[in-house]
C-alpha positions as CSV (number, residue, x, y, z in Angstrom):
1,M,-75.9,183.3,-123.1
2,T,-79.6,182.1,-123.1
3,Q,-80.6,184.9,-125.4
4,S,-78.2,183.9,-128.0
5,L,-79.3,180.2,-127.7
6,L,-82.9,181.3,-128.0
7,K,-82.1,183.4,-131.2
8,F,-80.5,180.3,-132.7
9,F,-83.2,177.8,-131.7
10,K,-86.2,179.8,-132.9
11,P,-85.2,179.7,-136.6
12,F,-83.9,176.2,-136.2
13,L,-87.3,175.0,-134.8
14,L,-89.2,176.9,-137.4
15,L,-87.1,175.3,-140.2
16,C,-87.4,171.8,-138.7
17,S,-91.2,172.2,-138.4
18,L,-91.4,173.4,-142.0
19,F,-89.5,170.3,-143.2
20,L,-91.6,168.1,-141.1
21,V,-94.9,169.5,-142.5
22,S,-93.7,169.5,-146.1
23,G,-92.3,166.0,-145.7
24,C,-95.6,164.5,-144.7
25,G,-97.4,165.6,-147.9
26,F,-99.2,168.6,-146.5
27,H,-100.7,170.9,-149.2
28,L,-102.5,174.1,-148.9
29,K,-106.3,173.8,-149.2
30,H,-106.8,175.7,-152.5
31,N,-103.9,174.1,-154.2
32,D,-105.9,170.9,-155.0
33,G,-105.8,170.7,-158.8
34,L,-109.5,171.0,-159.3
35,V,-109.1,173.7,-161.9
36,E,-106.6,171.6,-163.8
37,K,-109.1,168.6,-164.0
38,Y,-112.1,170.8,-164.8
39,P,-111.1,174.2,-166.3
40,Q,-114.7,174.7,-167.5
41,I,-117.9,173.0,-166.4
42,L,-121.6,173.1,-167.4
43,L,-123.8,173.0,-164.3
44,Q,-127.2,171.6,-164.9
45,S,-129.4,172.0,-161.8
46,T,-132.4,173.7,-160.4
47,P,-131.9,177.4,-161.1
48,N,-131.7,179.8,-158.1
49,S,-131.7,177.0,-155.5
50,D,-129.6,177.3,-152.4
51,L,-127.6,174.2,-153.3
52,T,-126.9,175.5,-156.8
53,R,-125.7,178.8,-155.3
54,L,-123.4,177.0,-152.9
55,I,-121.9,174.8,-155.7
56,K,-121.4,177.8,-158.0
57,L,-119.6,179.6,-155.2
58,R,-117.3,176.7,-154.6
59,L,-116.6,176.1,-158.3
60,R,-115.8,179.8,-158.9
61,G,-113.7,179.9,-155.7
62,A,-111.6,177.0,-157.2
63,G,-111.1,179.0,-160.4
64,I,-113.4,177.0,-162.6
65,E,-115.4,178.8,-165.3
66,I,-119.1,177.9,-165.4
67,V,-120.3,177.8,-168.9
68,T,-123.9,177.9,-170.2
69,E,-123.5,175.9,-173.5
70,P,-122.4,172.3,-173.8
71,S,-119.3,171.5,-175.7
72,D,-117.1,168.4,-176.3
73,T,-114.4,169.8,-174.1
74,V,-116.5,170.8,-171.1
75,A,-117.4,168.6,-168.2
76,I,-121.1,168.4,-167.2
77,L,-122.2,168.3,-163.6
78,K,-125.9,167.5,-163.4
79,I,-127.6,167.9,-160.0
80,N,-131.0,166.4,-159.5
81,P,-133.5,168.0,-157.1
82,E,-132.8,167.4,-153.5
83,R,-135.2,165.4,-151.3
84,R,-135.9,165.9,-147.7
85,S,-137.6,163.5,-145.3
86,S,-138.3,163.3,-141.6
87,R,-139.2,160.4,-139.4
88,T,-139.9,159.9,-135.8
89,I,-137.1,158.2,-133.9
90,S,-138.5,158.1,-130.4
91,L,-141.8,159.0,-128.6
92,Y,-142.6,160.4,-125.2
93,V,-144.8,158.3,-122.9
94,N,-147.9,160.2,-124.0
95,G,-147.2,159.3,-127.6
96,T,-145.9,162.6,-128.9
97,N,-142.7,163.0,-130.9
98,A,-139.6,163.2,-128.7
99,E,-136.9,163.0,-131.3
100,E,-136.9,163.3,-135.1
101,E,-134.5,162.4,-137.8
102,L,-134.1,164.8,-140.8
103,G,-133.0,163.1,-144.0
104,Y,-131.4,164.8,-147.0
105,T,-130.9,162.9,-150.2
106,L,-129.2,164.2,-153.4
107,S,-128.2,162.5,-156.6
108,Y,-125.9,163.9,-159.2
109,S,-123.8,162.9,-162.1
110,L,-120.5,164.1,-163.5
111,Q,-119.4,163.5,-167.1
112,S,-115.9,164.4,-168.0
113,P,-115.2,165.2,-171.7
114,G,-114.9,161.9,-173.7
115,Y,-116.1,159.7,-170.8
116,E,-119.5,158.3,-169.7
117,A,-121.4,160.0,-167.0
118,Q,-120.8,158.7,-163.5
119,N,-123.7,158.8,-161.0
120,F,-123.4,159.5,-157.3
121,N,-125.7,159.8,-154.3
122,V,-125.4,161.8,-151.1
123,N,-127.5,160.6,-148.1
124,L,-127.2,162.7,-145.0
125,Y,-129.1,162.4,-141.7
126,R,-129.4,164.6,-138.6
127,D,-131.5,164.0,-135.5
128,F,-132.9,166.6,-133.2
129,L,-135.2,166.8,-130.2
130,Y,-138.8,167.7,-130.8
131,D,-140.9,169.5,-128.4
132,S,-144.4,170.4,-129.6
133,S,-144.6,173.4,-127.1
134,Q,-141.7,175.0,-129.0
135,A,-142.9,174.3,-132.5
136,L,-141.6,177.6,-134.0
137,A,-138.1,177.1,-132.6
138,K,-138.1,173.5,-133.9
139,S,-139.1,174.6,-137.4
140,R,-136.2,177.1,-137.3
141,E,-133.9,174.4,-136.1
142,E,-135.0,172.1,-138.9
143,E,-134.4,174.9,-141.4
144,L,-130.9,175.5,-140.0
145,L,-130.1,171.7,-140.1
146,T,-131.2,171.6,-143.8
147,K,-128.9,174.5,-144.6
148,E,-126.1,172.7,-142.9
149,L,-126.8,169.5,-144.8
150,R,-126.8,171.5,-148.1
151,V,-123.3,172.9,-147.3
152,I,-122.1,169.4,-146.5
153,A,-123.6,168.1,-149.8
154,A,-121.9,170.8,-151.8
155,D,-118.6,170.1,-150.1
156,H,-119.1,166.4,-150.8
157,I,-119.7,167.1,-154.5
158,I,-116.4,169.1,-154.8
159,K,-114.5,166.4,-152.9
160,T,-115.9,163.7,-155.3
161,M,-114.8,165.8,-158.3
162,L,-111.3,166.0,-156.8
163,S,-111.0,162.3,-156.1
164,L,-112.7,161.1,-159.4
165,K,-110.4,159.2,-161.7
166,N,-111.8,158.5,-165.1
167,K,-110.9,155.0,-166.3
168,N,-110.1,154.2,-169.9
169,S,-112.7,151.5,-169.9
170,S,-115.5,154.1,-169.6
171,I,-114.4,156.2,-172.7
172,I,-117.3,156.8,-175.0
173,D,-116.7,154.9,-178.2
174,D,-117.2,157.1,-181.3
175,K,-118.6,154.1,-183.1
176,K,-121.5,153.8,-180.7
177,L,-122.5,157.4,-181.4
C-alpha cells in the first residue's frame, strides 16, 4: 500500500514543484535575451587585457557576434582602461600596515544603434590583512583579489547590458548629424 502511494506522490510532487517554479517567473540563466538585444557588438577596449578576454568570453557565451568594423546596426561597447588603487585602512601599534583596501575602478559606455552612448562606472573595493613578514604571499593575494574584481566587473557589464532600456528621448536626431 505504501509503495503505491509513494509511486503516486513522487510524480505529483515533481509536477507541483515544476508548476511552483515556473509560476514564480524562474528562467534558466542563459535564456536572458541578451543576443536578441545585441546580436552584434563592436568591443573597443585595451587589446589582450584580462578584462577584455573575460568580456569577450561572456559575449560569445551569450551568442553575440563580436565585430571589428563599426556599422549603423551594431552596438558599441567601449571599455576605458581599469584603475587600481590601494590605501591603508588600519595600522599596527608600531605604525606598519595592518589592513589595506584594494580599489578597482572601471568606466565604460554602451551605445545601441540609433541611440546616444550611455556612460557607466564600476567601483569595487576589497580589504585584506597586510603582514610585511609575508610580503610575497600578500602580493599574490592582491593579484588574486584583482582577478576576482575583474570577473565581478565583467559580470556587472553584462548585467547592465541586460537591464538597459533605451529611451526614445535619447535617440540621435539625424538633423544634428
